[in-house]
VEXBA-820639 format. One record per atom (N, C-alpha, C, O): atom name; residue number from 1; residue in three letters; x, y, z. Coordinates in Angstrom, 3 decimals. Layout:
# VEXBA-820639
@atom:CA	nr:NUM	rest:ala	xx:X	yy:Y	zz:Z
...
***
This chain:
# VEXBA-820639
@atom:N	nr:1	rest:met	xx:13.737	yy:6.343	zz:-12.594
@atom:CA	nr:1	rest:met	xx:13.269	yy:6.432	zz:-11.176
@atom:C	nr:1	rest:met	xx:12.162	yy:5.584	zz:-11.004
@atom:O	nr:1	rest:met	xx:11.186	yy:5.677	zz:-11.748
@atom:N	nr:2	rest:ser	xx:12.226	yy:4.734	zz:-10.057
@atom:CA	nr:2	rest:ser	xx:11.034	yy:3.786	zz:-9.727
@atom:C	nr:2	rest:ser	xx:10.711	yy:3.940	zz:-8.194
@atom:O	nr:2	rest:ser	xx:11.637	yy:4.221	zz:-7.434
@atom:N	nr:3	rest:ile	xx:9.571	yy:3.785	zz:-7.760
@atom:CA	nr:3	rest:ile	xx:9.008	yy:4.091	zz:-6.577
@atom:C	nr:3	rest:ile	xx:8.279	yy:2.842	zz:-5.922
@atom:O	nr:3	rest:ile	xx:7.443	yy:2.203	zz:-6.561
@atom:N	nr:4	rest:ser	xx:8.625	yy:2.532	zz:-4.647
@atom:CA	nr:4	rest:ser	xx:7.831	yy:1.511	zz:-3.942
@atom:C	nr:4	rest:ser	xx:6.824	yy:2.417	zz:-3.102
@atom:O	nr:4	rest:ser	xx:7.228	yy:3.312	zz:-2.360
@atom:N	nr:5	rest:ile	xx:5.654	yy:2.150	zz:-3.260
@atom:CA	nr:5	rest:ile	xx:4.467	yy:2.862	zz:-2.579
@atom:C	nr:5	rest:ile	xx:4.174	yy:1.850	zz:-1.492
@atom:O	nr:5	rest:ile	xx:3.780	yy:0.722	zz:-1.785
@atom:N	nr:6	rest:ile	xx:4.368	yy:2.249	zz:-0.201
@atom:CA	nr:6	rest:ile	xx:4.080	yy:1.392	zz:1.034
@atom:C	nr:6	rest:ile	xx:2.964	yy:2.023	zz:1.685
@atom:O	nr:6	rest:ile	xx:2.998	yy:3.216	zz:1.983
@atom:N	nr:7	rest:ile	xx:1.959	yy:1.270	zz:1.924
@atom:CA	nr:7	rest:ile	xx:0.711	yy:1.558	zz:2.626
@atom:C	nr:7	rest:ile	xx:0.411	yy:0.650	zz:3.890
@atom:O	nr:7	rest:ile	xx:-0.021	yy:-0.497	zz:3.777
@atom:N	nr:8	rest:pro	xx:0.659	yy:1.223	zz:5.026
@atom:CA	nr:8	rest:pro	xx:0.253	yy:0.396	zz:6.234
@atom:C	nr:8	rest:pro	xx:-1.193	yy:0.540	zz:6.436
@atom:O	nr:8	rest:pro	xx:-1.763	yy:1.624	zz:6.318
@atom:N	nr:9	rest:thr	xx:-1.819	yy:-0.623	zz:6.758
@atom:CA	nr:9	rest:thr	xx:-3.304	yy:-0.703	zz:6.948
@atom:C	nr:9	rest:thr	xx:-3.661	yy:-1.466	zz:8.239
@atom:O	nr:9	rest:thr	xx:-2.940	yy:-2.362	zz:8.678
@atom:N	nr:10	rest:leu	xx:-4.842	yy:-1.058	zz:8.846
@atom:CA	nr:10	rest:leu	xx:-5.445	yy:-1.785	zz:9.884
@atom:C	nr:10	rest:leu	xx:-6.996	yy:-1.489	zz:9.856
@atom:O	nr:10	rest:leu	xx:-7.461	yy:-0.444	zz:10.312
@atom:N	nr:11	rest:asn	xx:-7.670	yy:-2.369	zz:9.354
@atom:CA	nr:11	rest:asn	xx:-9.256	yy:-2.209	zz:9.218
@atom:C	nr:11	rest:asn	xx:-9.547	yy:-0.995	zz:8.346
@atom:O	nr:11	rest:asn	xx:-10.203	yy:-0.055	zz:8.794
@atom:N	nr:12	rest:glu	xx:-9.045	yy:-1.004	zz:7.048
@atom:CA	nr:12	rest:glu	xx:-9.270	yy:0.069	zz:6.195
@atom:C	nr:12	rest:glu	xx:-10.140	yy:-0.237	zz:5.048
@atom:O	nr:12	rest:glu	xx:-9.988	yy:0.350	zz:3.977
@atom:N	nr:13	rest:ser	xx:-11.164	yy:-1.251	zz:5.253
@atom:CA	nr:13	rest:ser	xx:-11.903	yy:-1.715	zz:4.027
@atom:C	nr:13	rest:ser	xx:-12.726	yy:-0.562	zz:3.485
@atom:O	nr:13	rest:ser	xx:-12.985	yy:-0.527	zz:2.282
@atom:N	nr:14	rest:ser	xx:-13.161	yy:0.410	zz:4.335
@atom:CA	nr:14	rest:ser	xx:-13.964	yy:1.422	zz:3.732
@atom:C	nr:14	rest:ser	xx:-13.360	yy:2.306	zz:2.848
@atom:O	nr:14	rest:ser	xx:-14.090	yy:2.950	zz:2.094
@atom:N	nr:15	rest:val	xx:-11.995	yy:2.472	zz:2.801
@atom:CA	nr:15	rest:val	xx:-11.237	yy:3.398	zz:2.039
@atom:C	nr:15	rest:val	xx:-10.209	yy:2.841	zz:1.023
@atom:O	nr:15	rest:val	xx:-9.878	yy:3.434	zz:-0.004
@atom:N	nr:16	rest:ile	xx:-9.755	yy:1.669	zz:1.413
@atom:CA	nr:16	rest:ile	xx:-8.511	yy:1.110	zz:0.655
@atom:C	nr:16	rest:ile	xx:-8.831	yy:1.040	zz:-0.811
@atom:O	nr:16	rest:ile	xx:-7.905	yy:1.380	zz:-1.547
@atom:N	nr:17	rest:val	xx:-9.918	yy:0.681	zz:-1.369
@atom:CA	nr:17	rest:val	xx:-10.116	yy:0.457	zz:-2.759
@atom:C	nr:17	rest:val	xx:-9.899	yy:1.826	zz:-3.506
@atom:O	nr:17	rest:val	xx:-9.228	yy:1.908	zz:-4.536
@atom:N	nr:18	rest:ser	xx:-10.464	yy:2.795	zz:-2.958
@atom:CA	nr:18	rest:ser	xx:-10.369	yy:4.239	zz:-3.582
@atom:C	nr:18	rest:ser	xx:-8.914	yy:4.674	zz:-3.549
@atom:O	nr:18	rest:ser	xx:-8.481	yy:5.353	zz:-4.480
@atom:N	nr:19	rest:thr	xx:-8.205	yy:4.356	zz:-2.626
@atom:CA	nr:19	rest:thr	xx:-6.731	yy:4.774	zz:-2.507
@atom:C	nr:19	rest:thr	xx:-5.987	yy:3.922	zz:-3.616
@atom:O	nr:19	rest:thr	xx:-5.237	yy:4.468	zz:-4.426
@atom:N	nr:20	rest:leu	xx:-6.202	yy:2.712	zz:-3.616
@atom:CA	nr:20	rest:leu	xx:-5.491	yy:1.845	zz:-4.538
@atom:C	nr:20	rest:leu	xx:-5.837	yy:2.045	zz:-6.000
@atom:O	nr:20	rest:leu	xx:-4.970	yy:1.983	zz:-6.872
@atom:N	nr:21	rest:arg	xx:-7.046	yy:2.272	zz:-6.243
@atom:CA	nr:21	rest:arg	xx:-7.503	yy:2.575	zz:-7.653
@atom:C	nr:21	rest:arg	xx:-6.733	yy:3.938	zz:-8.106
@atom:O	nr:21	rest:arg	xx:-6.318	yy:4.046	zz:-9.260
@atom:N	nr:22	rest:ser	xx:-6.577	yy:4.884	zz:-7.225
@atom:CA	nr:22	rest:ser	xx:-5.945	yy:6.153	zz:-7.642
@atom:C	nr:22	rest:ser	xx:-4.462	yy:5.916	zz:-8.008
@atom:O	nr:22	rest:ser	xx:-3.848	yy:6.737	zz:-8.690
@atom:N	nr:23	rest:leu	xx:-3.906	yy:4.793	zz:-7.549
@atom:CA	nr:23	rest:leu	xx:-2.531	yy:4.625	zz:-7.766
@atom:C	nr:23	rest:leu	xx:-2.215	yy:3.676	zz:-8.939
@atom:O	nr:23	rest:leu	xx:-1.047	yy:3.448	zz:-9.255
@atom:N	nr:24	rest:gln	xx:-3.244	yy:3.134	zz:-9.569
@atom:CA	nr:24	rest:gln	xx:-3.075	yy:2.194	zz:-10.593
@atom:C	nr:24	rest:gln	xx:-2.344	yy:2.824	zz:-11.860
@atom:O	nr:24	rest:gln	xx:-1.601	yy:2.078	zz:-12.497
@atom:N	nr:25	rest:pro	xx:-2.484	yy:4.009	zz:-12.229
@atom:CA	nr:25	rest:pro	xx:-1.685	yy:4.631	zz:-13.281
@atom:C	nr:25	rest:pro	xx:-0.204	yy:4.590	zz:-12.973
@atom:O	nr:25	rest:pro	xx:0.591	yy:4.393	zz:-13.892
@atom:N	nr:26	rest:met	xx:0.191	yy:4.758	zz:-11.781
@atom:CA	nr:26	rest:met	xx:1.568	yy:4.584	zz:-11.327
@atom:C	nr:26	rest:met	xx:2.139	yy:3.177	zz:-11.487
@atom:O	nr:26	rest:met	xx:3.221	yy:2.874	zz:-11.990
@atom:N	nr:27	rest:arg	xx:1.145	yy:2.321	zz:-10.931
@atom:CA	nr:27	rest:arg	xx:1.541	yy:0.801	zz:-11.142
@atom:C	nr:27	rest:arg	xx:1.727	yy:0.406	zz:-12.444
@atom:O	nr:27	rest:arg	xx:2.583	yy:-0.449	zz:-12.671
@atom:N	nr:28	rest:ala	xx:1.019	yy:0.919	zz:-13.423
@atom:CA	nr:28	rest:ala	xx:1.074	yy:0.657	zz:-14.855
@atom:C	nr:28	rest:ala	xx:2.412	yy:1.154	zz:-15.467
@atom:O	nr:28	rest:ala	xx:2.911	yy:0.677	zz:-16.486
@atom:N	nr:29	rest:arg	xx:2.912	yy:2.120	zz:-14.763
@atom:CA	nr:29	rest:arg	xx:4.269	yy:2.648	zz:-15.257
@atom:C	nr:29	rest:arg	xx:5.459	yy:2.013	zz:-14.666
@atom:O	nr:29	rest:arg	xx:6.604	yy:2.414	zz:-14.877
@atom:N	nr:30	rest:gly	xx:5.133	yy:0.936	zz:-13.867
@atom:CA	nr:30	rest:gly	xx:6.306	yy:0.114	zz:-13.339
@atom:C	nr:30	rest:gly	xx:6.661	yy:0.369	zz:-11.772
@atom:O	nr:30	rest:gly	xx:7.631	yy:-0.158	zz:-11.227
@atom:N	nr:31	rest:his	xx:5.819	yy:1.182	zz:-11.166
@atom:CA	nr:31	rest:his	xx:6.088	yy:1.541	zz:-9.746
@atom:C	nr:31	rest:his	xx:5.384	yy:0.255	zz:-8.990
@atom:O	nr:31	rest:his	xx:4.506	yy:-0.416	zz:-9.533
@atom:N	nr:32	rest:glu	xx:5.864	yy:0.016	zz:-7.727
@atom:CA	nr:32	rest:glu	xx:5.206	yy:-1.101	zz:-7.106
@atom:C	nr:32	rest:glu	xx:4.445	yy:-0.563	zz:-5.883
@atom:O	nr:32	rest:glu	xx:4.777	yy:0.447	zz:-5.262
@atom:N	nr:33	rest:ile	xx:3.295	yy:-1.415	zz:-5.577
@atom:CA	nr:33	rest:ile	xx:2.460	yy:-0.971	zz:-4.369
@atom:C	nr:33	rest:ile	xx:2.591	yy:-2.120	zz:-3.400
@atom:O	nr:33	rest:ile	xx:2.413	yy:-3.284	zz:-3.760
@atom:N	nr:34	rest:ile	xx:2.876	yy:-1.809	zz:-2.281
@atom:CA	nr:34	rest:ile	xx:3.002	yy:-2.770	zz:-1.216
@atom:C	nr:34	rest:ile	xx:2.066	yy:-2.488	zz:0.025
@atom:O	nr:34	rest:ile	xx:2.213	yy:-1.477	zz:0.712
@atom:N	nr:35	rest:leu	xx:1.184	yy:-3.349	zz:0.251
@atom:CA	nr:35	rest:leu	xx:0.206	yy:-3.179	zz:1.383
@atom:C	nr:35	rest:leu	xx:0.790	yy:-3.959	zz:2.663
@atom:O	nr:35	rest:leu	xx:1.045	yy:-5.160	zz:2.574
@atom:N	nr:36	rest:val	xx:0.972	yy:-3.321	zz:3.728
@atom:CA	nr:36	rest:val	xx:1.446	yy:-3.910	zz:4.916
@atom:C	nr:36	rest:val	xx:0.354	yy:-3.811	zz:5.999
@atom:O	nr:36	rest:val	xx:0.097	yy:-2.757	zz:6.582
@atom:N	nr:37	rest:asp	xx:-0.293	yy:-5.029	zz:6.236
@atom:CA	nr:37	rest:asp	xx:-1.436	yy:-5.022	zz:7.087
@atom:C	nr:37	rest:asp	xx:-1.007	yy:-5.480	zz:8.579
@atom:O	nr:37	rest:asp	xx:-0.265	yy:-6.433	zz:8.816
@atom:N	nr:38	rest:gly	xx:-1.590	yy:-4.654	zz:9.520
@atom:CA	nr:38	rest:gly	xx:-1.383	yy:-4.928	zz:10.913
@atom:C	nr:38	rest:gly	xx:-2.334	yy:-5.837	zz:11.662
@atom:O	nr:38	rest:gly	xx:-2.482	yy:-5.771	zz:12.882
@atom:N	nr:39	rest:gly	xx:-2.934	yy:-6.642	zz:10.919
@atom:CA	nr:39	rest:gly	xx:-3.871	yy:-7.678	zz:11.608
@atom:C	nr:39	rest:gly	xx:-5.352	yy:-7.202	zz:11.542
@atom:O	nr:39	rest:gly	xx:-6.058	yy:-7.244	zz:12.549
@atom:N	nr:40	rest:ser	xx:-5.814	yy:-6.749	zz:10.344
@atom:CA	nr:40	rest:ser	xx:-7.172	yy:-6.187	zz:10.035
@atom:C	nr:40	rest:ser	xx:-8.118	yy:-7.436	zz:10.372
@atom:O	nr:40	rest:ser	xx:-7.822	yy:-8.607	zz:10.132
@atom:N	nr:41	rest:gly	xx:-9.316	yy:-6.988	zz:10.974
@atom:CA	nr:41	rest:gly	xx:-10.294	yy:-7.932	zz:11.178
@atom:C	nr:41	rest:gly	xx:-11.387	yy:-7.778	zz:10.131
@atom:O	nr:41	rest:gly	xx:-12.432	yy:-8.419	zz:10.244
@atom:N	nr:42	rest:asp	xx:-11.182	yy:-6.975	zz:9.148
@atom:CA	nr:42	rest:asp	xx:-12.316	yy:-6.675	zz:8.128
@atom:C	nr:42	rest:asp	xx:-11.683	yy:-7.229	zz:6.789
@atom:O	nr:42	rest:asp	xx:-10.746	yy:-8.027	zz:6.798
@atom:N	nr:43	rest:asp	xx:-12.245	yy:-6.761	zz:5.685
@atom:CA	nr:43	rest:asp	xx:-11.913	yy:-7.256	zz:4.273
@atom:C	nr:43	rest:asp	xx:-10.745	yy:-6.472	zz:3.726
@atom:O	nr:43	rest:asp	xx:-10.635	yy:-6.497	zz:2.501
@atom:N	nr:44	rest:thr	xx:-9.925	yy:-5.835	zz:4.353
@atom:CA	nr:44	rest:thr	xx:-8.929	yy:-4.946	zz:3.896
@atom:C	nr:44	rest:thr	xx:-8.003	yy:-5.790	zz:2.852
@atom:O	nr:44	rest:thr	xx:-7.858	yy:-5.399	zz:1.693
@atom:N	nr:45	rest:ile	xx:-7.469	yy:-6.817	zz:3.280
@atom:CA	nr:45	rest:ile	xx:-6.566	yy:-7.561	zz:2.502
@atom:C	nr:45	rest:ile	xx:-7.218	yy:-8.066	zz:1.215
@atom:O	nr:45	rest:ile	xx:-6.682	yy:-7.963	zz:0.112
@atom:N	nr:46	rest:lys	xx:-8.412	yy:-8.618	zz:1.435
@atom:CA	nr:46	rest:lys	xx:-9.118	yy:-9.311	zz:0.272
@atom:C	nr:46	rest:lys	xx:-9.407	yy:-8.207	zz:-0.701
@atom:O	nr:46	rest:lys	xx:-9.253	yy:-8.420	zz:-1.903
@atom:N	nr:47	rest:leu	xx:-9.793	yy:-7.107	zz:-0.288
@atom:CA	nr:47	rest:leu	xx:-10.173	yy:-6.002	zz:-1.227
@atom:C	nr:47	rest:leu	xx:-9.023	yy:-5.471	zz:-2.020
@atom:O	nr:47	rest:leu	xx:-9.115	yy:-5.172	zz:-3.210
@atom:N	nr:48	rest:ala	xx:-7.921	yy:-5.367	zz:-1.295
@atom:CA	nr:48	rest:ala	xx:-6.623	yy:-4.749	zz:-1.872
@atom:C	nr:48	rest:ala	xx:-5.854	yy:-5.658	zz:-2.851
@atom:O	nr:48	rest:ala	xx:-5.146	yy:-5.213	zz:-3.755
@atom:N	nr:49	rest:gln	xx:-6.040	yy:-6.902	zz:-2.614
@atom:CA	nr:49	rest:gln	xx:-5.112	yy:-7.838	zz:-3.396
@atom:C	nr:49	rest:gln	xx:-5.213	yy:-7.705	zz:-4.933
@atom:O	nr:49	rest:gln	xx:-4.168	yy:-8.006	zz:-5.510
@atom:N	nr:50	rest:pro	xx:-6.171	yy:-7.347	zz:-5.669
@atom:CA	nr:50	rest:pro	xx:-6.061	yy:-7.052	zz:-6.948
@atom:C	nr:50	rest:pro	xx:-5.316	yy:-5.906	zz:-7.372
@atom:O	nr:50	rest:pro	xx:-4.918	yy:-5.803	zz:-8.532
@atom:N	nr:51	rest:tyr	xx:-5.105	yy:-5.042	zz:-6.499
@atom:CA	nr:51	rest:tyr	xx:-4.465	yy:-3.709	zz:-6.797
@atom:C	nr:51	rest:tyr	xx:-3.085	yy:-3.497	zz:-6.333
@atom:O	nr:51	rest:tyr	xx:-2.497	yy:-2.424	zz:-6.473
@atom:N	nr:52	rest:val	xx:-2.553	yy:-4.600	zz:-5.747
@atom:CA	nr:52	rest:val	xx:-1.118	yy:-4.405	zz:-5.150
@atom:C	nr:52	rest:val	xx:-0.182	yy:-5.409	zz:-5.690
@atom:O	nr:52	rest:val	xx:-0.581	yy:-6.425	zz:-6.259
@atom:N	nr:53	rest:asp	xx:1.010	yy:-5.138	zz:-5.519
@atom:CA	nr:53	rest:asp	xx:2.097	yy:-6.111	zz:-5.952
@atom:C	nr:53	rest:asp	xx:2.421	yy:-7.096	zz:-4.861
@atom:O	nr:53	rest:asp	xx:2.621	yy:-8.279	zz:-5.137
@atom:N	nr:54	rest:lys	xx:2.480	yy:-6.615	zz:-3.567
@atom:CA	nr:54	rest:lys	xx:2.755	yy:-7.433	zz:-2.453
@atom:C	nr:54	rest:lys	xx:1.820	yy:-7.124	zz:-1.363
@atom:O	nr:54	rest:lys	xx:1.469	yy:-5.966	zz:-1.135
@atom:N	nr:55	rest:thr	xx:1.413	yy:-8.124	zz:-0.692
@atom:CA	nr:55	rest:thr	xx:0.660	yy:-7.955	zz:0.685
@atom:C	nr:55	rest:thr	xx:1.519	yy:-8.594	zz:1.759
@atom:O	nr:55	rest:thr	xx:1.948	yy:-9.740	zz:1.630
@atom:N	nr:56	rest:ile	xx:1.752	yy:-7.878	zz:2.767
@atom:CA	nr:56	rest:ile	xx:2.581	yy:-8.394	zz:3.868
@atom:C	nr:56	rest:ile	xx:1.800	yy:-8.233	zz:5.165
@atom:O	nr:56	rest:ile	xx:1.208	yy:-7.181	zz:5.409
@atom:N	nr:57	rest:ser	xx:1.795	yy:-9.308	zz:6.027
@atom:CA	nr:57	rest:ser	xx:1.130	yy:-9.188	zz:7.248
@atom:C	nr:57	rest:ser	xx:2.086	yy:-9.067	zz:8.351
@atom:O	nr:57	rest:ser	xx:3.097	yy:-9.768	zz:8.353
@atom:N	nr:58	rest:thr	xx:1.826	yy:-8.173	zz:9.354
@atom:CA	nr:58	rest:thr	xx:2.773	yy:-7.962	zz:10.418
@atom:C	nr:58	rest:thr	xx:1.975	yy:-7.601	zz:11.721
@atom:O	nr:58	rest:thr	xx:0.755	yy:-7.446	zz:11.683
@atom:N	nr:59	rest:ser	xx:2.661	yy:-7.480	zz:12.805
@atom:CA	nr:59	rest:ser	xx:1.977	yy:-6.914	zz:13.957
@atom:C	nr:59	rest:ser	xx:1.551	yy:-5.574	zz:13.944
@atom:O	nr:59	rest:ser	xx:2.210	yy:-4.770	zz:13.286
@atom:N	nr:60	rest:pro	xx:0.480	yy:-5.174	zz:14.613
@atom:CA	nr:60	rest:pro	xx:0.051	yy:-3.724	zz:14.456
@atom:C	nr:60	rest:pro	xx:1.185	yy:-2.850	zz:14.887
@atom:O	nr:60	rest:pro	xx:2.079	yy:-3.232	zz:15.642
@atom:N	nr:61	rest:gly	xx:1.087	yy:-1.527	zz:14.309
@atom:CA	nr:61	rest:gly	xx:2.004	yy:-0.488	zz:14.784
@atom:C	nr:61	rest:gly	xx:2.535	yy:0.133	zz:13.482
@atom:O	nr:61	rest:gly	xx:3.199	yy:-0.528	zz:12.684
@atom:N	nr:62	rest:arg	xx:2.227	yy:1.402	zz:13.297
@atom:CA	nr:62	rest:arg	xx:2.545	yy:2.050	zz:12.022
@atom:C	nr:62	rest:arg	xx:3.977	yy:1.982	zz:11.688
@atom:O	nr:62	rest:arg	xx:4.355	yy:1.638	zz:10.568
@atom:N	nr:63	rest:ala	xx:4.873	yy:2.343	zz:12.750
@atom:CA	nr:63	rest:ala	xx:6.316	yy:2.259	zz:12.479
@atom:C	nr:63	rest:ala	xx:6.736	yy:0.877	zz:11.980
@atom:O	nr:63	rest:ala	xx:7.422	yy:0.748	zz:10.966
@atom:N	nr:64	rest:arg	xx:6.320	yy:-0.126	zz:12.697
@atom:CA	nr:64	rest:arg	xx:6.678	yy:-1.518	zz:12.440
@atom:C	nr:64	rest:arg	xx:6.261	yy:-1.864	zz:10.987
@atom:O	nr:64	rest:arg	xx:7.047	yy:-2.384	zz:10.195
@atom:N	nr:65	rest:gln	xx:5.030	yy:-1.559	zz:10.695
@atom:CA	nr:65	rest:gln	xx:4.501	yy:-1.800	zz:9.263
@atom:C	nr:65	rest:gln	xx:5.344	yy:-1.017	zz:8.162
@atom:O	nr:65	rest:gln	xx:5.664	yy:-1.571	zz:7.110
@atom:N	nr:66	rest:met	xx:5.657	yy:0.186	zz:8.431
@atom:CA	nr:66	rest:met	xx:6.405	yy:0.998	zz:7.480
@atom:C	nr:66	rest:met	xx:7.896	yy:0.299	zz:7.326
@atom:O	nr:66	rest:met	xx:8.392	yy:0.166	zz:6.207
@atom:N	nr:67	rest:asn	xx:8.498	yy:-0.086	zz:8.379
@atom:CA	nr:67	rest:asn	xx:9.837	yy:-0.737	zz:8.301
@atom:C	nr:67	rest:asn	xx:9.751	yy:-2.005	zz:7.553
@atom:O	nr:67	rest:asn	xx:10.612	yy:-2.269	zz:6.714
@atom:N	nr:68	rest:lys	xx:8.743	yy:-2.831	zz:7.804
@atom:CA	nr:68	rest:lys	xx:8.546	yy:-4.118	zz:7.137
@atom:C	nr:68	rest:lys	xx:8.368	yy:-3.841	zz:5.674
@atom:O	nr:68	rest:lys	xx:8.951	yy:-4.564	zz:4.866
@atom:N	nr:69	rest:gly	xx:7.557	yy:-2.785	zz:5.239
@atom:CA	nr:69	rest:gly	xx:7.406	yy:-2.518	zz:3.870
@atom:C	nr:69	rest:gly	xx:8.592	yy:-2.048	zz:3.182
@atom:O	nr:69	rest:gly	xx:8.804	yy:-2.324	zz:2.001
@atom:N	nr:70	rest:ala	xx:9.418	yy:-1.300	zz:3.936
@atom:CA	nr:70	rest:ala	xx:10.740	yy:-0.865	zz:3.347
@atom:C	nr:70	rest:ala	xx:11.645	yy:-2.073	zz:3.113
@atom:O	nr:70	rest:ala	xx:12.249	yy:-2.190	zz:2.046
@atom:N	nr:71	rest:leu	xx:11.742	yy:-2.913	zz:4.029
@atom:CA	nr:71	rest:leu	xx:12.506	yy:-4.086	zz:3.919
@atom:C	nr:71	rest:leu	xx:12.143	yy:-4.996	zz:2.752
@atom:O	nr:71	rest:leu	xx:13.004	yy:-5.738	zz:2.280
@atom:N	nr:72	rest:asn	xx:10.817	yy:-4.967	zz:2.233
@atom:CA	nr:72	rest:asn	xx:10.494	yy:-5.681	zz:1.107
@atom:C	nr:72	rest:asn	xx:10.292	yy:-4.948	zz:-0.208
@atom:O	nr:72	rest:asn	xx:9.749	yy:-5.465	zz:-1.184
@atom:N	nr:73	rest:ala	xx:10.772	yy:-3.694	zz:-0.167
@atom:CA	nr:73	rest:ala	xx:10.619	yy:-2.777	zz:-1.295
@atom:C	nr:73	rest:ala	xx:11.836	yy:-3.145	zz:-2.248
@atom:O	nr:73	rest:ala	xx:12.924	yy:-3.472	zz:-1.775
@atom:N	nr:74	rest:thr	xx:11.601	yy:-3.076	zz:-3.591
@atom:CA	nr:74	rest:thr	xx:12.484	yy:-3.365	zz:-4.581
@atom:C	nr:74	rest:thr	xx:12.924	yy:-2.043	zz:-5.474
@atom:O	nr:74	rest:thr	xx:13.892	yy:-2.064	zz:-6.234
@atom:N	nr:75	rest:lys	xx:12.197	yy:-1.060	zz:-5.302
@atom:CA	nr:75	rest:lys	xx:12.436	yy:0.115	zz:-6.119
@atom:C	nr:75	rest:lys	xx:13.389	yy:1.135	zz:-5.561
@atom:O	nr:75	rest:lys	xx:13.807	yy:0.989	zz:-4.412
@atom:N	nr:76	rest:asn	xx:13.784	yy:2.221	zz:-6.343
@atom:CA	nr:76	rest:asn	xx:14.797	yy:3.116	zz:-6.008
@atom:C	nr:76	rest:asn	xx:14.334	yy:4.081	zz:-4.778
@atom:O	nr:76	rest:asn	xx:15.152	yy:4.491	zz:-3.954
@atom:N	nr:77	rest:phe	xx:13.010	yy:4.391	zz:-4.730
@atom:CA	nr:77	rest:phe	xx:12.481	yy:5.297	zz:-3.716
@atom:C	nr:77	rest:phe	xx:11.457	yy:4.791	zz:-3.053
@atom:O	nr:77	rest:phe	xx:10.729	yy:3.973	zz:-3.615
@atom:N	nr:78	rest:leu	xx:11.221	yy:5.195	zz:-1.725
@atom:CA	nr:78	rest:leu	xx:10.107	yy:4.794	zz:-0.888
@atom:C	nr:78	rest:leu	xx:9.106	yy:5.969	zz:-0.717
@atom:O	nr:78	rest:leu	xx:9.489	yy:7.100	zz:-0.416
@atom:N	nr:79	rest:trp	xx:7.815	yy:5.648	zz:-0.924
@atom:CA	nr:79	rest:trp	xx:6.840	yy:6.683	zz:-0.708
@atom:C	nr:79	rest:trp	xx:5.845	yy:5.984	zz:0.234
@atom:O	nr:79	rest:trp	xx:5.279	yy:4.953	zz:-0.128
@atom:N	nr:80	rest:phe	xx:5.624	yy:6.542	zz:1.456
@atom:CA	nr:80	rest:phe	xx:4.736	yy:5.987	zz:2.409
@atom:C	nr:80	rest:phe	xx:3.427	yy:6.839	zz:2.278
@atom:O	nr:80	rest:phe	xx:3.459	yy:8.069	zz:2.259
@atom:N	nr:81	rest:leu	xx:2.316	yy:6.130	zz:2.194
@atom:CA	nr:81	rest:leu	xx:1.015	yy:6.749	zz:2.170
@atom:C	nr:81	rest:leu	xx:0.078	yy:6.184	zz:3.295
@atom:O	nr:81	rest:leu	xx:0.175	yy:5.038	zz:3.733
@atom:N	nr:82	rest:his	xx:-0.798	yy:7.069	zz:3.693
@atom:CA	nr:82	rest:his	xx:-1.887	yy:6.594	zz:4.626
@atom:C	nr:82	rest:his	xx:-2.973	yy:5.868	zz:3.744
@atom:O	nr:82	rest:his	xx:-3.138	yy:6.189	zz:2.567
@atom:N	nr:83	rest:ala	xx:-3.652	yy:4.950	zz:4.313
@atom:CA	nr:83	rest:ala	xx:-4.543	yy:4.127	zz:3.599
@atom:C	nr:83	rest:ala	xx:-5.784	yy:4.878	zz:2.931
@atom:O	nr:83	rest:ala	xx:-6.455	yy:4.396	zz:2.019
@atom:N	nr:84	rest:asp	xx:-5.987	yy:6.111	zz:3.509
@atom:CA	nr:84	rest:asp	xx:-7.108	yy:6.990	zz:2.924
@atom:C	nr:84	rest:asp	xx:-6.686	yy:8.087	zz:2.025
@atom:O	nr:84	rest:asp	xx:-7.440	yy:9.030	zz:1.788
@atom:N	nr:85	rest:thr	xx:-5.380	yy:7.977	zz:1.469
@atom:CA	nr:85	rest:thr	xx:-4.815	yy:8.942	zz:0.593
@atom:C	nr:85	rest:thr	xx:-5.139	yy:8.741	zz:-0.787
@atom:O	nr:85	rest:thr	xx:-4.720	yy:7.715	zz:-1.322
@atom:N	nr:86	rest:cys	xx:-5.874	yy:9.625	zz:-1.503
@atom:CA	nr:86	rest:cys	xx:-6.075	yy:9.386	zz:-3.073
@atom:C	nr:86	rest:cys	xx:-5.195	yy:10.429	zz:-3.784
@atom:O	nr:86	rest:cys	xx:-5.300	yy:11.617	zz:-3.481
@atom:N	nr:87	rest:ile	xx:-4.428	yy:10.057	zz:-4.616
@atom:CA	nr:87	rest:ile	xx:-3.610	yy:10.940	zz:-5.336
@atom:C	nr:87	rest:ile	xx:-4.201	yy:11.625	zz:-6.515
@atom:O	nr:87	rest:ile	xx:-5.225	yy:11.092	zz:-6.943
@atom:N	nr:88	rest:pro	xx:-3.794	yy:12.664	zz:-7.120
@atom:CA	nr:88	rest:pro	xx:-4.373	yy:13.228	zz:-8.280
@atom:C	nr:88	rest:pro	xx:-4.156	yy:12.442	zz:-9.501
@atom:O	nr:88	rest:pro	xx:-3.175	yy:11.702	zz:-9.575
@atom:N	nr:89	rest:glu	xx:-4.990	yy:12.546	zz:-10.453
@atom:CA	nr:89	rest:glu	xx:-4.871	yy:11.720	zz:-11.706
@atom:C	nr:89	rest:glu	xx:-3.486	yy:11.872	zz:-12.369
@atom:O	nr:89	rest:glu	xx:-2.934	yy:10.885	zz:-12.856
@atom:N	nr:90	rest:asn	xx:-2.964	yy:12.993	zz:-12.394
@atom:CA	nr:90	rest:asn	xx:-1.742	yy:13.317	zz:-13.242
@atom:C	nr:90	rest:asn	xx:-0.561	yy:13.005	zz:-12.386
@atom:O	nr:90	rest:asn	xx:0.527	yy:13.476	zz:-12.718
@atom:N	nr:91	rest:ala	xx:-0.656	yy:12.296	zz:-11.369
@atom:CA	nr:91	rest:ala	xx:0.572	yy:12.075	zz:-10.457
@atom:C	nr:91	rest:ala	xx:1.471	yy:11.025	zz:-11.052
@atom:O	nr:91	rest:ala	xx:2.509	yy:10.701	zz:-10.475
***
């Protein structure tokens, strides 16, 4: 089982690093992290790049961003997260 973790963002620089750090153990196990940015005017993309497998830019709109992420996913399952979601260490 492999998972594409899709995170829509818009001006999330204050929370994105914490979220992405919490996902790194999953990334190390072969799951992919896809950040789909809706036109952030802050450093969201710059801060996220070391922690993600793909960065996609699109027009704003959560549904649009989720769909774009799903189209670019390569794993068996899709998992959509908010940009401020931190998962437990044992996930």
